[in-house]
C-alpha positions as CSV (number, residue, x, y, z in Angstrom):
1,X,17.0,-5.3,9.6
2,X,17.8,-7.5,6.7
3,X,16.9,-11.3,7.0
4,X,17.3,-12.0,3.3
5,X,20.2,-14.2,2.3
6,X,22.6,-12.6,-0.2
7,X,21.8,-15.4,-2.8
8,X,18.1,-14.6,-2.6
9,X,18.7,-10.9,-2.7
10,X,20.8,-11.3,-5.9
11,X,18.2,-13.5,-7.5
12,X,15.4,-11.0,-6.7
13,X,17.5,-8.1,-8.0
14,X,18.2,-10.0,-11.3
15,X,14.4,-10.8,-11.7
16,X,13.4,-7.2,-11.1
17,X,16.1,-6.0,-13.5
18,X,14.7,-8.4,-16.2
19,X,11.2,-6.9,-15.9
20,X,10.1,-4.0,-18.1
21,X,9.2,-0.7,-16.5
22,X,5.5,-1.4,-17.1
23,X,5.8,-4.8,-15.4
24,X,7.4,-3.3,-12.3
25,X,4.8,-0.6,-12.3
26,X,2.0,-3.1,-12.5
27,X,3.6,-5.1,-9.7
28,X,3.8,-2.0,-7.4
29,X,0.2,-1.2,-8.2
30,X,-1.0,-4.6,-7.3
31,X,1.0,-4.5,-4.0
32,X,-0.5,-1.2,-3.1
33,X,-4.0,-2.4,-3.9
34,X,-3.4,-5.5,-1.7
35,X,-2.3,-3.2,1.1
36,X,-5.4,-1.1,0.7
37,X,-7.6,-4.2,0.9
38,X,-5.9,-5.3,4.0
39,X,-6.5,-1.9,5.7
40,X,-10.1,-1.8,4.4
41,X,-10.7,-5.2,5.7
42,X,-9.5,-4.2,9.3
43,X,-12.0,-1.3,9.5
44,X,-15.2,-1.6,11.6
45,X,-18.2,-2.4,9.7
46,X,-20.9,0.3,9.4
47,X,-18.6,3.2,8.5
48,X,-19.7,5.4,5.6
49,X,-17.8,5.6,2.4
50,X,-16.4,8.9,3.5
51,X,-15.3,7.6,6.8
52,X,-13.7,4.5,5.1
53,X,-11.8,6.7,2.8
54,X,-10.7,9.0,5.6
55,X,-9.4,6.1,7.7
56,X,-7.6,4.6,4.8
57,X,-5.9,7.9,4.0
58,X,-5.1,8.4,7.8
59,X,-3.4,5.0,7.9
60,X,-1.4,5.4,4.7
61,X,-0.4,9.1,5.0
62,X,-1.1,10.2,8.6
63,X,-3.5,12.3,10.6
64,X,-2.7,15.7,9.2
65,X,-3.2,14.8,5.5
66,X,-6.4,12.8,6.3
67,X,-7.8,15.9,8.0
68,X,-6.9,18.2,5.2
69,X,-8.3,15.8,2.5
70,X,-11.4,14.6,4.5
71,X,-12.3,17.4,6.8
72,X,-15.7,15.9,7.4
73,X,-14.4,12.4,7.9
């Protein structure tokens, strides 16, 4: 699905192309950190740090990787 107008898409493409690689990398990092914060804020309170990390990993990467990375989680 694409609900972005061609004009807006062209504008954004030009803006991204004008950014340096470092600026694009920083923007991606900030978006990832925001996504992490959204997931973490949705978790039940009272989880241990290990449980929080396990659940964050599970939501981003799936059950198999979360079990392998956090077998105790």
